[in-house]
TORKOL-4160 file (C-alpha; in steps of 0.2 Angstrom, whole numbers, padded with zeros to 4 digits, m for minus):
115
<pt num="1" X="m0295" Y="m0120" Z="0575"/>
<pt num="2" X="m0278" Y="m0111" Z="0579"/>
<pt num="3" X="m0279" Y="m0093" Z="0578"/>
<pt num="4" X="m0266" Y="m0079" Z="0573"/>
<pt num="5" X="m0265" Y="m0063" Z="0583"/>
<pt num="6" X="m0256" Y="m0049" Z="0576"/>
<pt num="7" X="m0255" Y="m0031" Z="0581"/>
<pt num="8" X="m0240" Y="m0016" Z="0573"/>
<pt num="9" X="m0232" Y="m0005" Z="0587"/>
<pt num="10" X="m0217" Y="0006" Z="0582"/>
<pt num="11" X="m0219" Y="m0001" Z="0565"/>
<pt num="12" X="m0214" Y="m0019" Z="0573"/>
<pt num="13" X="m0226" Y="m0031" Z="0567"/>
<pt num="14" X="m0230" Y="m0041" Z="0583"/>
<pt num="15" X="m0238" Y="m0061" Z="0580"/>
<pt num="16" X="m0243" Y="m0071" Z="0595"/>
<pt num="17" X="m0245" Y="m0089" Z="0593"/>
<pt num="18" X="m0256" Y="m0101" Z="0601"/>
<pt num="19" X="m0251" Y="m0113" Z="0613"/>
<pt num="20" X="m0252" Y="m0129" Z="0602"/>
<pt num="21" X="m0239" Y="m0129" Z="0587"/>
<pt num="22" X="m0242" Y="m0144" Z="0581"/>
<pt num="23" X="m0243" Y="m0151" Z="0563"/>
<pt num="24" X="m0262" Y="m0147" Z="0561"/>
<pt num="25" X="m0258" Y="m0129" Z="0567"/>
<pt num="26" X="m0246" Y="m0127" Z="0557"/>
<pt num="27" X="m0254" Y="m0131" Z="0541"/>
<pt num="28" X="m0268" Y="m0121" Z="0545"/>
<pt num="29" X="m0257" Y="m0105" Z="0551"/>
<pt num="30" X="m0241" Y="m0105" Z="0539"/>
<pt num="31" X="m0247" Y="m0097" Z="0527"/>
<pt num="32" X="m0255" Y="m0084" Z="0534"/>
<pt num="33" X="m0242" Y="m0080" Z="0546"/>
<pt num="34" X="m0229" Y="m0080" Z="0531"/>
<pt num="35" X="m0240" Y="m0068" Z="0522"/>
<pt num="36" X="m0241" Y="m0056" Z="0538"/>
<pt num="37" X="m0221" Y="m0056" Z="0538"/>
<pt num="38" X="m0219" Y="m0054" Z="0519"/>
<pt num="39" X="m0232" Y="m0040" Z="0518"/>
<pt num="40" X="m0225" Y="m0030" Z="0534"/>
<pt num="41" X="m0210" Y="m0019" Z="0529"/>
<pt num="42" X="m0200" Y="m0020" Z="0545"/>
<pt num="43" X="m0194" Y="m0031" Z="0559"/>
<pt num="44" X="m0206" Y="m0044" Z="0566"/>
<pt num="45" X="m0207" Y="m0049" Z="0584"/>
<pt num="46" X="m0216" Y="m0066" Z="0588"/>
<pt num="47" X="m0225" Y="m0070" Z="0605"/>
<pt num="48" X="m0223" Y="m0089" Z="0610"/>
<pt num="49" X="m0227" Y="m0086" Z="0626"/>
<pt num="50" X="m0241" Y="m0096" Z="0626"/>
<pt num="51" X="m0234" Y="m0110" Z="0615"/>
<pt num="52" X="m0231" Y="m0126" Z="0625"/>
<pt num="53" X="m0230" Y="m0138" Z="0611"/>
<pt num="54" X="m0220" Y="m0135" Z="0595"/>
<pt num="55" X="m0219" Y="m0147" Z="0582"/>
<pt num="56" X="m0205" Y="m0148" Z="0570"/>
<pt num="57" X="m0214" Y="m0141" Z="0557"/>
<pt num="58" X="m0217" Y="m0125" Z="0569"/>
<pt num="59" X="m0198" Y="m0123" Z="0570"/>
<pt num="60" X="m0195" Y="m0124" Z="0551"/>
<pt num="61" X="m0210" Y="m0110" Z="0549"/>
<pt num="62" X="m0199" Y="m0100" Z="0560"/>
<pt num="63" X="m0183" Y="m0103" Z="0552"/>
<pt num="64" X="m0190" Y="m0098" Z="0534"/>
<pt num="65" X="m0198" Y="m0083" Z="0539"/>
<pt num="66" X="m0182" Y="m0078" Z="0548"/>
<pt num="67" X="m0172" Y="m0082" Z="0533"/>
<pt num="68" X="m0184" Y="m0074" Z="0522"/>
<pt num="69" X="m0184" Y="m0057" Z="0535"/>
<pt num="70" X="m0165" Y="m0057" Z="0534"/>
<pt num="71" X="m0165" Y="m0057" Z="0515"/>
<pt num="72" X="m0175" Y="m0043" Z="0514"/>
<pt num="73" X="m0165" Y="m0033" Z="0526"/>
<pt num="74" X="m0177" Y="m0035" Z="0541"/>
<pt num="75" X="m0176" Y="m0045" Z="0556"/>
<pt num="76" X="m0188" Y="m0059" Z="0564"/>
<pt num="77" X="m0186" Y="m0061" Z="0585"/>
<pt num="78" X="m0194" Y="m0070" Z="0596"/>
<pt num="79" X="m0200" Y="m0066" Z="0615"/>
<pt num="80" X="m0206" Y="m0076" Z="0629"/>
<pt num="81" X="m0200" Y="m0096" Z="0629"/>
<pt num="82" X="m0208" Y="m0107" Z="0639"/>
<pt num="83" X="m0193" Y="m0119" Z="0648"/>
<pt num="84" X="m0198" Y="m0134" Z="0640"/>
<pt num="85" X="m0198" Y="m0124" Z="0620"/>
<pt num="86" X="m0182" Y="m0114" Z="0626"/>
<pt num="87" X="m0174" Y="m0133" Z="0630"/>
<pt num="88" X="m0180" Y="m0138" Z="0612"/>
<pt num="89" X="m0172" Y="m0122" Z="0605"/>
<pt num="90" X="m0156" Y="m0125" Z="0614"/>
<pt num="91" X="m0155" Y="m0144" Z="0609"/>
<pt num="92" X="m0158" Y="m0142" Z="0592"/>
<pt num="93" X="m0147" Y="m0127" Z="0592"/>
<pt num="94" X="m0161" Y="m0114" Z="0585"/>
<pt num="95" X="m0155" Y="m0102" Z="0600"/>
<pt num="96" X="m0141" Y="m0098" Z="0588"/>
<pt num="97" X="m0151" Y="m0092" Z="0575"/>
<pt num="98" X="m0165" Y="m0082" Z="0583"/>
<pt num="99" X="m0162" Y="m0066" Z="0594"/>
<pt num="100" X="m0172" Y="m0070" Z="0609"/>
<pt num="101" X="m0180" Y="m0060" Z="0624"/>
<pt num="102" X="m0190" Y="m0063" Z="0639"/>
<pt num="103" X="m0204" Y="m0050" Z="0636"/>
<pt num="104" X="m0213" Y="m0040" Z="0622"/>
<pt num="105" X="m0205" Y="m0024" Z="0631"/>
<pt num="106" X="m0188" Y="m0031" Z="0630"/>
<pt num="107" X="m0190" Y="m0037" Z="0612"/>
<pt num="108" X="m0195" Y="m0022" Z="0606"/>
<pt num="109" X="m0181" Y="m0013" Z="0614"/>
<pt num="110" X="m0168" Y="m0024" Z="0607"/>
<pt num="111" X="m0176" Y="m0020" Z="0590"/>
<pt num="112" X="m0176" Y="m0001" Z="0595"/>
<pt num="113" X="m0156" Y="m0002" Z="0598"/>
<pt num="114" X="m0152" Y="m0011" Z="0582"/>
<pt num="115" X="m0158" Y="0004" Z="0572"/>
């Protein structure tokens, strides 16, 4: 069973994804993930530091929520991409869609600098 953890720091919703974001995990987590994002009135920072596998459905889930956040005037950023996931983001050009930080603190600082 995939688990989604989240917390709010400085009005930023931080969502922590599990290691495997395969099709089954995405089906299980997409509803709670989207609900958490849309119910939060502010920016979102997604911790992908544990993710070592991401199915295309996981990328779709992130992209759809990014677009929704942008339409609402907020941002959705990522941090902590493992090398193999960073490679997928480069090959699919998702790294041009998302602001990506190395660490949680760097991600929070980039959001502070934006406001």
